[in-house]
Structure formats: C-alpha cells, structure tokens
Backbone as numpy.savetxt, mean C-alpha at the origin, in Angstrom:
# Nx Ny Nz CAx CAy CAz Cx Cy Cz
12.54 11.77 16.73 13.55 10.86 16.17 13.19 10.44 14.75
11.88 10.09 14.53 11.46 9.67 13.20 11.64 10.79 12.18
11.39 12.05 12.60 11.56 13.17 11.70 13.02 13.35 11.32
13.91 13.16 12.29 15.35 13.28 12.03 15.79 12.20 11.06
15.34 10.96 11.30 15.71 9.86 10.42 15.16 10.07 9.02
13.95 10.61 8.93 13.37 10.89 7.63 14.18 11.91 6.85
14.62 12.98 7.53 15.43 14.00 6.88 16.77 13.42 6.43
17.35 12.58 7.28 18.61 11.94 6.94 18.46 11.06 5.72
17.35 10.32 5.66 17.07 9.44 4.53 17.03 10.24 3.22
16.31 11.37 3.22 16.18 12.20 2.02 17.54 12.77 1.61
18.32 13.27 2.60 19.62 13.88 2.30 20.59 12.85 1.73
20.67 11.69 2.38 21.62 10.66 1.92 21.23 10.15 0.54
19.93 10.03 0.28 19.48 9.55 -1.02 19.88 10.53 -2.12
19.75 11.84 -1.87 20.13 12.83 -2.85 21.63 12.78 -3.14
22.42 12.66 -2.08 23.87 12.58 -2.25 24.24 11.34 -3.04
23.60 10.23 -2.71 23.89 8.98 -3.39 23.56 9.07 -4.88
22.48 9.74 -5.23 22.10 9.91 -6.63 23.15 10.71 -7.39
23.69 11.77 -6.76 24.71 12.59 -7.43 25.97 11.78 -7.70
26.35 10.98 -6.72 27.56 10.17 -6.87 27.41 9.18 -8.02
26.19 8.67 -8.20 25.98 7.62 -9.19 25.76 8.11 -10.61
25.69 9.42 -10.81 25.39 9.92 -12.15 26.41 9.52 -13.20
27.65 9.27 -12.78 28.70 8.89 -13.72 28.84 7.38 -13.89
28.01 6.61 -13.19 28.14 5.15 -13.25 26.89 4.58 -13.92
26.59 5.01 -15.11 25.31 4.72 -15.74 25.01 3.23 -15.93
25.93 2.38 -16.32 25.58 0.97 -16.55 25.01 0.28 -15.32
25.49 0.64 -14.14 25.04 -0.03 -12.91 24.12 0.85 -12.07
23.83 2.03 -12.59 23.16 3.03 -11.76 21.80 2.57 -11.25
20.95 2.04 -12.15 19.59 1.66 -11.75 19.60 0.58 -10.68
20.43 -0.45 -10.89 20.49 -1.56 -9.93 20.95 -1.06 -8.56
22.01 -0.22 -8.56 22.56 0.27 -7.31 21.56 1.16 -6.57
20.91 2.04 -7.30 19.93 2.94 -6.67 18.79 2.14 -6.07
18.26 1.18 -6.84 17.13 0.38 -6.35 17.48 -0.35 -5.07
18.64 -1.04 -5.06 19.03 -1.78 -3.87 19.33 -0.87 -2.70
20.00 0.26 -2.96 20.31 1.20 -1.90 19.04 1.76 -1.27
18.10 2.18 -2.12 16.86 2.77 -1.60 16.07 1.76 -0.78
16.00 0.53 -1.27 15.24 -0.50 -0.55 15.85 -0.77 0.82
17.18 -0.93 0.86 17.83 -1.24 2.12 17.81 -0.07 3.08
18.02 1.15 2.57 18.02 2.32 3.44 16.62 2.59 3.98
15.62 2.49 3.11 14.24 2.70 3.56 13.86 1.66 4.60
14.29 0.44 4.37 13.97 -0.63 5.32 14.61 -0.37 6.68
15.89 0.04 6.68 16.60 0.22 7.94 16.07 1.41 8.73
15.59 2.45 8.02 15.13 3.65 8.72 13.64 3.58 9.08
12.83 2.97 8.21 11.39 3.01 8.41 10.84 1.74 9.08
11.50 0.63 8.80 10.96 -0.63 9.28 11.18 -0.77 10.76
10.16 -0.98 11.50 10.25 -1.20 12.93 9.13 -2.16 13.31
9.28 -2.84 14.41 8.23 -3.78 14.81 6.88 -3.07 14.92
5.89 -3.62 14.26 4.56 -3.01 14.25 3.67 -3.66 15.30
2.91 -2.83 16.00 1.85 -3.37 16.84 0.78 -3.96 15.94
0.02 -4.88 16.47 -0.99 -5.55 15.66 -1.95 -4.55 15.01
-2.43 -3.58 15.77 -3.40 -2.64 15.21 -2.78 -1.75 14.14
-1.45 -1.54 14.19 -0.78 -0.71 13.19 -0.74 -1.38 11.83
-0.99 -2.68 11.79 -1.02 -3.40 10.53 -2.38 -3.28 9.83
-3.36 -2.72 10.54 -4.71 -2.61 9.97 -4.86 -1.29 9.22
-5.22 -1.40 7.95 -5.53 -0.23 7.13 -7.04 -0.22 6.89
-7.71 0.84 7.31 -9.16 0.92 7.14 -9.48 1.77 5.91
-10.12 1.18 4.89 -10.51 1.96 3.72 -11.76 2.77 4.00
-11.72 4.03 3.64 -12.89 4.89 3.82 -13.74 4.83 2.55
-14.52 3.76 2.46 -15.31 3.50 1.26 -16.68 4.15 1.34
-16.70 5.41 1.69 -17.95 6.15 1.79 -18.02 7.17 0.66
-19.22 7.57 0.25 -19.35 8.54 -0.84 -19.04 9.98 -0.45
-18.85 10.23 0.85 -18.54 11.59 1.29 -17.77 11.55 2.60
-17.07 12.64 2.87 -16.36 12.75 4.13 -17.32 12.81 5.30
-18.46 13.45 5.09 -19.46 13.57 6.16 -19.87 12.19 6.68
-20.00 11.24 5.77 -20.38 9.88 6.17 -19.20 9.15 6.81
-17.98 9.55 6.47 -16.79 8.88 7.01 -16.41 9.39 8.39
-16.84 10.60 8.73 -16.43 11.21 10.01 -16.67 10.31 11.22
-17.89 9.75 11.39 -18.12 8.92 12.58 -17.17 7.71 12.62
-16.90 7.11 11.46 -16.00 5.96 11.42 -14.58 6.35 11.83
-14.13 7.47 11.33 -12.76 7.93 11.64 -12.63 8.18 13.14
-13.59 8.90 13.70 -13.53 9.21 15.14 -13.62 7.95 15.99
-14.46 7.00 15.56 -14.66 5.78 16.33 -13.46 4.84 16.26
-12.79 4.80 15.11 -11.78 3.77 14.87 -10.34 4.28 14.86
-10.14 5.56 15.07 -8.79 6.12 14.96 -7.80 5.50 15.95
-8.29 5.03 17.08 -7.40 4.42 18.07 -7.33 2.90 17.94
-7.99 2.36 16.90 -8.05 0.90 16.74 -7.40 0.42 15.44
-6.98 1.35 14.59 -6.32 0.98 13.33 -5.06 1.83 13.17
-4.21 1.42 12.25 -2.96 2.15 12.08 -2.96 3.17 10.98
-3.91 3.04 10.03 -3.86 3.89 8.85 -5.25 3.95 8.21
-5.53 5.06 7.53 -6.77 5.19 6.78 -6.46 5.28 5.29
-7.26 4.57 4.51 -7.07 4.55 3.07 -8.15 5.38 2.38
-7.71 6.30 1.55 -8.63 7.13 0.76 -8.58 6.63 -0.68
-9.74 6.22 -1.20 -9.80 5.71 -2.56 -10.36 6.72 -3.54
-10.63 6.26 -4.75 -11.06 7.15 -5.83 -12.35 7.89 -5.52
-13.34 7.18 -4.96 -14.65 7.81 -4.74 -14.55 9.00 -3.82
-13.94 8.81 -2.66 -13.84 9.90 -1.68 -12.92 11.01 -2.19
-11.85 10.62 -2.87 -10.90 11.62 -3.38 -11.54 12.51 -4.45
-12.29 11.91 -5.36 -12.95 12.69 -6.41 -14.06 13.56 -5.83
-14.81 13.01 -4.88 -15.92 13.76 -4.29 -15.44 14.95 -3.48
-14.38 14.78 -2.69 -13.98 15.81 -1.74 -12.76 16.62 -2.20
-11.94 16.07 -3.08 -10.76 16.80 -3.53 -9.55 16.60 -2.61
-8.47 17.28 -2.96 -7.21 17.12 -2.24 -7.31 17.40 -0.75
-8.16 18.35 -0.38 -8.22 18.75 1.02 -8.69 17.63 1.94
-9.30 16.57 1.35 -9.79 15.47 2.17 -8.65 14.77 2.90
-7.45 14.82 2.33 -6.30 14.14 2.96 -5.99 14.78 4.31
-5.87 16.10 4.33 -5.59 16.79 5.59 -6.76 16.69 6.55
-7.97 16.67 6.02 -9.14 16.56 6.90 -9.18 15.21 7.60
-8.91 14.15 6.86 -8.88 12.82 7.47 -7.75 12.74 8.49
-6.61 13.30 8.14 -5.48 13.30 9.07 -5.83 14.03 10.37
-6.49 15.17 10.24 -6.87 15.94 11.43 -7.91 15.19 12.26
-8.92 14.64 11.60 -9.97 13.91 12.31 -9.43 12.68 13.03
-8.39 12.08 12.46 -7.86 10.84 13.02 -6.74 11.06 14.02
-6.45 12.31 14.31 -5.39 12.60 15.27 -4.00 12.34 14.71
-3.86 12.50 13.39 -2.54 12.37 12.78 -2.20 10.99 12.27
-3.22 10.13 12.09 -2.94 8.79 11.55 -2.39 8.90 10.12
-1.60 7.90 9.72 -1.02 7.92 8.39 -2.10 7.72 7.32
-1.82 8.27 6.12 -2.80 8.23 5.04 -2.25 7.43 3.86
-3.07 6.51 3.39 -2.79 5.71 2.21 -3.72 6.22 1.11
-3.15 6.83 0.06 -3.95 7.35 -1.05 -3.93 6.31 -2.17
-5.06 5.66 -2.36 -5.16 4.53 -3.28 -5.80 4.98 -4.59
-4.99 5.60 -5.45 -5.50 6.11 -6.73 -5.24 5.15 -7.88
-4.35 4.18 -7.70 -4.01 3.20 -8.75 -3.72 3.91 -10.07
-2.75 4.79 -10.04 -2.40 5.59 -11.22 -2.04 4.69 -12.40
-2.51 5.08 -13.58 -2.24 4.28 -14.78 -2.40 5.19 -16.01
-1.28 5.57 -16.59 -1.28 6.42 -17.78 0.13 6.36 -18.35
0.45 7.25 -19.27 1.80 7.29 -19.81 2.77 7.76 -18.73
4.06 7.46 -18.86 5.02 7.92 -17.86 4.97 9.43 -17.63
4.83 10.20 -18.72 4.78 11.65 -18.58 3.56 12.10 -17.77
2.41 11.52 -18.08 1.18 11.93 -17.41 1.17 11.55 -15.93
1.56 10.32 -15.61 1.55 9.94 -14.20 2.64 10.68 -13.43
3.75 10.96 -14.10 4.82 11.73 -13.45 4.36 13.13 -13.09
3.67 13.77 -14.02 3.15 15.12 -13.77 2.07 15.11 -12.69
1.21 14.11 -12.75 0.15 14.01 -11.73 0.75 13.80 -10.35
1.75 12.92 -10.27 2.39 12.65 -8.98 3.14 13.87 -8.47
3.78 14.60 -9.37 4.51 15.81 -8.98 3.54 16.86 -8.43
2.39 17.01 -9.09 1.38 17.96 -8.60 0.86 17.54 -7.23
0.66 16.24 -7.06 0.20 15.71 -5.77 1.26 15.93 -4.70
2.51 15.66 -5.04 3.61 15.80 -4.07 3.76 17.25 -3.61
3.50 18.20 -4.51 3.61 19.61 -4.15 2.57 20.01 -3.11
1.44 19.32 -3.11 0.35 19.65 -2.19 0.40 18.82 -0.91
0.66 17.52 -1.06 0.69 16.62 0.11 1.92 15.71 0.02
3.07 16.21 0.45 4.32 15.45 0.30 4.52 14.33 1.31
3.66 14.23 2.29 3.91 13.29 3.40 2.85 12.21 3.52
2.45 11.62 2.39 1.57 10.46 2.43 2.37 9.25 2.90
1.68 8.23 3.38 2.37 6.99 3.73 2.53 6.11 2.50
1.42 5.90 1.76 1.46 5.09 0.55 0.68 5.77 -0.58
1.12 5.52 -1.80 0.40 5.91 -3.01 0.53 4.74 -3.98
-0.57 4.41 -4.69 -0.54 3.25 -5.57 -0.46 3.63 -7.05
0.19 2.74 -7.81 0.29 2.84 -9.27 0.20 1.42 -9.82
-0.43 1.25 -10.97 -0.56 -0.08 -11.56 0.77 -0.57 -12.12
1.19 -1.76 -11.70 2.43 -2.35 -12.20 2.37 -2.63 -13.70
1.18 -2.91 -14.21 1.05 -3.26 -15.62 1.40 -2.09 -16.54
1.53 -0.89 -15.97 1.97 0.25 -16.77 3.44 0.15 -17.18
4.19 -0.67 -16.44 5.59 -0.88 -16.78 6.55 -0.10 -15.90
7.83 -0.39 -16.08 8.87 0.20 -15.25 8.88 1.72 -15.34
8.77 2.27 -16.54 8.88 3.73 -16.69 7.72 4.46 -16.02
6.54 3.86 -16.05 5.38 4.47 -15.39 5.59 4.50 -13.87
5.97 3.36 -13.32 6.19 3.29 -11.87 7.32 4.22 -11.46
8.41 4.20 -12.24 9.58 5.02 -11.92 9.24 6.51 -11.94
8.37 6.91 -12.87 7.97 8.31 -12.95 7.28 8.75 -11.67
6.47 7.87 -11.10 5.76 8.19 -9.85 6.73 8.18 -8.68
7.61 7.17 -8.65 8.62 7.09 -7.58 9.47 8.35 -7.54
9.94 8.78 -8.70 10.80 9.97 -8.76 10.05 11.23 -8.34
8.79 11.35 -8.79 8.02 12.55 -8.49 7.65 12.64 -7.01
7.49 11.49 -6.35 7.07 11.47 -4.95 8.22 11.21 -3.99
9.45 11.32 -4.45 10.59 11.00 -3.59 10.65 11.94 -2.40
10.95 11.36 -1.25 11.09 12.18 -0.06 9.98 12.00 0.95
9.53 10.76 1.15 8.58 10.56 2.23 7.44 9.62 1.93
6.96 9.59 0.66 5.83 8.74 0.31 6.33 7.44 -0.31
5.87 6.31 0.22 6.22 5.01 -0.35 5.25 4.65 -1.47
5.79 4.24 -2.60 4.97 3.87 -3.75 4.74 2.36 -3.74
3.47 1.98 -3.90 3.08 0.58 -3.97 2.62 0.25 -5.38
3.14 -0.85 -5.92 2.69 -1.31 -7.22 1.53 -2.27 -7.07
0.43 -2.00 -7.78 -0.75 -2.86 -7.73 -0.54 -3.99 -8.73
-0.64 -5.23 -8.29 -0.42 -6.38 -9.15 -1.75 -6.86 -9.73
-2.39 -7.86 -9.12 -3.69 -8.36 -9.58 -4.73 -8.03 -8.51
-5.85 -7.48 -8.93 -6.90 -7.10 -7.99 -7.47 -8.33 -7.29
-7.77 -8.18 -6.00 -8.33 -9.31 -5.25 -9.78 -9.61 -5.65
-10.39 -8.71 -6.40 -11.75 -8.97 -6.90 -11.72 -9.87 -8.13
-10.52 -10.14 -8.66 -10.39 -11.01 -9.83 -10.09 -12.44 -9.42
-10.70 -13.38 -10.14 -10.28 -14.77 -10.03 -9.88 -15.25 -11.42
-9.59 -16.53 -11.56 -9.08 -17.04 -12.83 -10.03 -16.77 -13.99
-11.34 -16.88 -13.76 -12.31 -16.70 -14.83 -12.44 -15.24 -15.28
-12.03 -14.30 -14.43 -12.13 -12.87 -14.76 -10.98 -12.37 -15.61
-9.91 -13.14 -15.68 -8.70 -12.65 -16.33 -8.83 -12.71 -17.84
-8.12 -11.81 -18.52 -8.18 -11.73 -19.97 -7.45 -12.91 -20.59
-7.61 -13.06 -21.90 -6.95 -14.15 -22.63 -5.44 -14.07 -22.45
-4.88 -12.87 -22.54 -3.44 -12.69 -22.41 -2.99 -13.07 -20.99
-3.74 -12.64 -19.99 -3.37 -12.92 -18.60 -3.37 -14.42 -18.31
-4.27 -15.17 -19.00 -4.41 -16.58 -18.71 -3.26 -17.42 -19.23
-2.34 -16.81 -19.98 -1.17 -17.53 -20.45 -0.32 -17.98 -19.26
-0.34 -17.20 -18.20 0.39 -17.56 -16.98 -0.60 -17.69 -15.82
-0.17 -18.31 -14.73 -1.00 -18.40 -13.54 -1.02 -17.05 -12.83
-1.98 -16.88 -11.92 -2.03 -15.62 -11.17 -0.75 -15.43 -10.37
-0.25 -16.51 -9.76 1.00 -16.41 -8.99 2.15 -15.92 -9.86
2.26 -16.47 -11.06 3.33 -16.07 -11.99 3.16 -14.63 -12.43
1.91 -14.26 -12.71 1.63 -12.89 -13.14 1.99 -11.89 -12.04
1.57 -12.19 -10.82 1.83 -11.28 -9.70 3.33 -11.15 -9.44
4.05 -12.27 -9.46 5.49 -12.22 -9.23 6.20 -11.42 -10.32
5.78 -11.61 -11.57 6.39 -10.85 -12.67 6.15 -9.35 -12.51
4.92 -8.98 -12.13 4.61 -7.57 -11.94 5.34 -7.00 -10.72
5.49 -7.82 -9.69 6.22 -7.39 -8.50 7.68 -7.13 -8.84
8.25 -7.93 -9.72 9.64 -7.71 -10.15 9.77 -6.39 -10.89
8.75 -6.05 -11.67 8.73 -4.76 -12.36 8.74 -3.62 -11.33
7.89 -3.75 -10.30 7.83 -2.73 -9.26 9.16 -2.61 -8.53
9.78 -3.73 -8.26 11.08 -3.72 -7.57 12.13 -3.01 -8.41
12.17 -3.33 -9.70 13.17 -2.71 -10.58 12.95 -1.21 -10.71
11.69 -0.78 -10.57 11.37 0.64 -10.66 11.54 1.36 -9.33
12.05 0.66 -8.32 12.32 1.22 -6.99 11.07 1.53 -6.18
9.96 0.83 -6.47 8.78 0.94 -5.61 9.09 0.34 -4.25
8.44 0.86 -3.22 8.70 0.38 -1.85 7.99 -0.93 -1.55
6.94 -1.22 -2.31 6.18 -2.43 -2.02 5.15 -2.70 -3.09
4.28 -3.63 -2.79 3.27 -4.07 -3.73 1.95 -4.33 -3.02
0.88 -4.28 -3.81 -0.44 -4.66 -3.33 -0.77 -5.99 -3.99
-1.02 -7.01 -3.18 -1.30 -8.35 -3.70 -2.14 -9.11 -2.69
-2.83 -10.13 -3.15 -3.65 -10.92 -2.23 -2.78 -11.80 -1.36
-3.36 -12.27 -0.29 -2.62 -13.14 0.63 -2.24 -14.46 -0.03
-2.95 -14.83 -1.10 -2.64 -16.07 -1.79 -1.27 -16.02 -2.47
-0.81 -14.82 -2.80 0.52 -14.67 -3.41 1.58 -14.22 -2.41
1.17 -13.85 -1.22 2.09 -13.24 -0.26 3.27 -14.16 0.08
3.01 -15.45 0.24 4.08 -16.38 0.63 5.18 -16.40 -0.42
4.79 -16.51 -1.69 5.78 -16.56 -2.77 6.52 -15.22 -2.90
5.80 -14.14 -2.69 6.42 -12.82 -2.78 7.43 -12.62 -1.65
7.05 -12.99 -0.44 7.95 -12.84 0.71 9.17 -13.74 0.54
8.96 -14.93 0.00 10.07 -15.86 -0.23 11.05 -15.28 -1.25
10.52 -14.61 -2.26 11.37 -14.06 -3.32 12.08 -12.77 -2.90
11.35 -11.86 -2.26 11.88 -10.54 -1.96 12.35 -10.37 -0.52
12.00 -11.30 0.35 12.34 -11.12 1.76 11.63 -9.90 2.31
12.33 -9.11 3.09 11.74 -7.91 3.69 12.07 -6.64 2.92
12.55 -6.77 1.68 12.89 -5.57 0.90 11.68 -4.96 0.20
10.54 -5.67 0.20 9.32 -5.14 -0.40 8.18 -5.26 0.61
7.49 -4.17 0.87 6.32 -4.18 1.75 5.15 -4.81 1.00
4.45 -5.73 1.65 3.29 -6.38 1.03 2.02 -5.92 1.72
1.18 -5.23 0.97 -0.11 -4.74 1.47 -1.20 -5.61 0.85
-2.04 -6.18 1.70 -2.99 -7.20 1.26 -4.44 -6.84 1.53
-5.22 -6.65 0.46 -6.68 -6.49 0.59 -7.34 -7.88 0.60
-8.67 -7.88 0.52 -9.39 -9.15 0.47 -9.30 -9.93 1.76
-9.32 -9.24 2.88 -9.21 -9.90 4.19 -10.61 -10.15 4.75
-10.88 -11.40 5.08 -12.20 -11.77 5.58 -12.05 -12.69 6.80
-12.23 -12.15 8.01 -12.22 -13.02 9.20 -13.32 -14.07 9.09
-13.10 -15.20 9.76 -14.08 -16.29 9.69 -15.44 -15.87 10.22
-15.45 -14.90 11.15 -16.70 -14.49 11.77 -17.44 -13.41 10.98
-16.84 -12.94 9.88 -17.44 -11.84 9.12 -18.35 -12.40 8.03
-19.63 -12.06 8.11 -20.56 -12.47 7.06 -20.81 -11.29 6.14
-20.17 -11.29 4.97 -20.29 -10.17 4.04 -21.26 -10.53 2.93
-22.32 -9.75 2.80 -23.30 -9.98 1.74 -22.84 -9.30 0.44
-23.14 -9.95 -0.68 -22.80 -9.41 -2.01 -21.32 -9.04 -2.09
-20.48 -9.92 -1.61 -19.04 -9.67 -1.56 -18.43 -9.75 -2.96
-17.73 -8.69 -3.38 -17.10 -8.70 -4.70 -15.67 -9.23 -4.67
-15.18 -9.53 -3.48 -13.83 -10.08 -3.35 -13.84 -11.58 -3.66
-12.80 -12.03 -4.37 -12.74 -13.44 -4.76 -11.57 -14.17 -4.09
-10.39 -13.59 -4.12 -9.22 -14.25 -3.53 -9.03 -13.68 -2.12
-9.67 -14.33 -1.17 -9.72 -13.81 0.20 -8.98 -14.73 1.16
-8.72 -14.21 2.37 -8.06 -14.99 3.41 -8.30 -14.30 4.74
-8.20 -15.04 5.82 -8.41 -14.46 7.15 -7.19 -13.64 7.55
-7.32 -12.75 8.54 -6.17 -11.95 9.00 -4.99 -12.81 9.44
-5.27 -13.85 10.24 -4.18 -14.70 10.74 -3.48 -15.42 9.59
-4.25 -15.92 8.63 -3.65 -16.61 7.49 -2.79 -15.65 6.67
-3.29 -14.45 6.44 -2.56 -13.47 5.62 -1.23 -13.09 6.27
-1.25 -12.86 7.57 -0.01 -12.52 8.29 0.97 -13.68 8.24
0.46 -14.88 8.44 1.34 -16.06 8.44 1.93 -16.31 7.05
1.25 -15.85 6.01 1.76 -16.00 4.65 2.82 -14.96 4.30
2.88 -13.87 5.09 3.91 -12.86 4.84 3.41 -11.46 4.60
2.09 -11.22 4.68 1.57 -9.87 4.50 2.06 -8.95 5.62
2.37 -7.70 5.28 2.83 -6.72 6.27 1.67 -5.85 6.77
0.79 -5.46 5.86 -0.37 -4.64 6.22 -1.62 -5.29 5.61
-2.74 -5.16 6.32 -4.00 -5.73 5.86 -5.03 -4.63 5.66
-5.62 -4.60 4.47 -6.70 -3.65 4.19 -8.01 -4.34 4.53
-8.68 -3.85 5.57 -9.90 -4.49 6.06 -10.99 -3.44 6.23
-12.04 -3.56 5.43 -13.11 -2.58 5.48 -14.40 -3.11 6.04
-15.19 -3.78 5.20 -16.53 -4.21 5.58 -16.61 -5.08 6.83
-15.68 -6.00 7.05 -15.77 -6.78 8.29 -15.69 -5.92 9.54
-15.12 -4.72 9.42 -15.03 -3.82 10.57 -16.17 -2.82 10.57
-16.32 -2.03 9.51 -17.29 -0.94 9.59 -18.74 -1.38 9.37
-18.96 -2.59 8.86 -20.33 -3.10 8.75 -20.74 -3.94 9.97
-19.80 -4.11 10.89 -20.08 -4.89 12.10 -20.91 -4.05 13.07
-21.80 -4.67 13.85 -22.59 -3.91 14.83 -21.71 -3.15 15.82
-20.53 -3.67 16.10 -19.57 -3.02 17.00 -18.24 -2.87 16.26
-18.08 -1.81 15.44 -16.87 -1.66 14.63 -15.57 -1.65 15.44
-15.57 -0.95 16.58 -14.36 -0.91 17.41 -14.03 -2.31 17.94
-15.06 -3.03 18.38 -14.85 -4.38 18.86 -14.35 -5.30 17.75
-14.87 -5.11 16.53 -14.43 -5.92 15.39 -12.96 -5.64 15.07
-12.57 -4.37 15.14 -11.17 -4.01 14.90 -10.25 -4.65 15.94
-10.71 -4.67 17.18 -9.92 -5.31 18.24 -9.80 -6.81 18.01
-10.86 -7.44 17.54 -10.81 -8.86 17.24 -9.81 -9.14 16.12
-9.80 -8.29 15.11 -8.83 -8.44 14.02 -7.42 -8.28 14.54
-7.21 -7.27 15.38 -5.87 -7.03 15.96 -5.43 -8.23 16.79
-6.33 -8.82 17.55 -5.99 -10.00 18.36 -5.58 -11.16 17.45
-6.29 -11.30 16.35 -5.97 -12.38 15.41 -4.59 -12.16 14.77
-4.31 -10.90 14.43 -3.00 -10.56 13.87 -1.90 -10.84 14.88
-2.14 -10.43 16.13 -1.15 -10.63 17.18 -0.85 -12.10 17.39
-1.88 -12.92 17.35 -1.68 -14.36 17.57 -0.87 -14.98 16.44
-1.08 -14.48 15.21 -0.35 -15.01 14.06 1.07 -14.50 14.00
1.34 -13.38 14.66 2.67 -12.76 14.61 3.62 -13.36 15.62
3.13 -14.14 16.56 3.97 -14.70 17.62 4.81 -15.87 17.11
C-alpha cells in the first residue's frame, strides 16, 4: 500500500507541476503548499514510540557499527549516517546499513552547503544512486535557492530537512551577526526559508520545537537532536541545548536523534526501550 501511495504521490506531483507552469506569479506558493499537504496526507501516519527514535551511527567505520545495527534494529525506527561514516565507507554504506538493519529507513545527514548549482548537482548524483532515502539534510543558511536545488534534485521519495541552528551551539558560540536576533528568532526565520523552498521539515533543538510547531502546525516535520534522558550520564558532552525525550515530544518534536545515551549504555537495547517508554508516555 505504501509503495502504491508513493507512486501516486510522485505522479500527481509531476502533473501538478505541469499545470502550474503557466501560473508563474503564484506558482511557488501553490507548489509549496500542495507538496506539504500531499506529503503529509500520504506519508504521515501515527508513529509507534520506537519509530520516533533515530540512531546516529557515529562510528569511524561500518565494521564498528555492525554490532550496534544488529543489536538495535528492532528497537529504533531509523539509522542516521553522518559525514564520518559516509566519507570513510562511500555510497555503498547506505545499502549496507539498510541490509544489516532489515530494511530500516536511512537518514543521510550530510548538511549540504554550497552554491545552488553545486548542491543541486551533488543531490542529483546522489539521487541517481540512492533515490529512496528517508531524509537528507541541507543548511538553511544557504538560502532558498540552495534548499530548492536539493529539493528539486531529490524529488520522488526523499524528504529534505533544513538544518537551522546546531544543538552544539549556545548563545556564546554564535557569531556577531547571529547575536542580532535570539536563537528562537533565528531558527524560526531559517525554518521559514526551508518552508518556502518546499523542504519537508527542519532540524532544530527541542527548545525551539514548541514555537516551530505553533507556527507551522503539522506541515513541517521537526527532527530534534540533543536528546538527553535524565538517567544518561554523558561525559565530555558537546551538546548545549538539550532536553529529555519526554520534554522534546511534548514540545512538538516528531523524531528524536539519540546516540550516546543508547549506544554508550551498558545495555543499549534496554536503553532504547527506556527511551521508547518515555516517548510513549509523553505522546498520550
């Protein structure tokens, strides 16, 4: 059924684009709203608590990630591949993680940032090889044209997430220009850029999730890193704007990126179950 709906989504979107080619003044607004609503109606479904958990594979090699994937594939909803693993292993790591995990969805977190032409070409090359990712990230600060270039190149299955402000940043880390506005204002402004460029969602901390959900409702997926359960003791933590799983869900986050509290725990599967229980309690 999901495959049929996915094909229908791609077909209807193409038809809709052709119809709108002659309505240029309103074209961007109409396309953005249509894509958001159609994607929401076809893809959005009630998520089980564990399906909201995204596990980042923050290992220097696939060999080191294998035990984690096998152990946690039935306890999380998605695996995230970041720059380190992607550069070390190459494109084939995506299919390898998918195979090892029994077909779990893949979030490719490359945080693309370059000129519109360069990111568009990079995304097109990626789409030709792996057209069925769940999420791909691009920096919102690149602007509407940069995000739109990635959205257009990856159309047909992959949801694009705009990265707003990193959760490793706090007020003192921000540049002089950034400090002109508050983090909340900065994140909302960047999220509006992502929305206008037809991105499916954004990456933001739980501290901004409430304001984002209030502004966008359910038309933008909110993926939240910097998740720290109360029972997780993380040494040398580089995250600054953090929140517990229950707090993040109650603020409006849709997916939680949780790494060290799970894979550094003596019982990673048990830790993932504890996180899922906390998410479930906050979702009621």
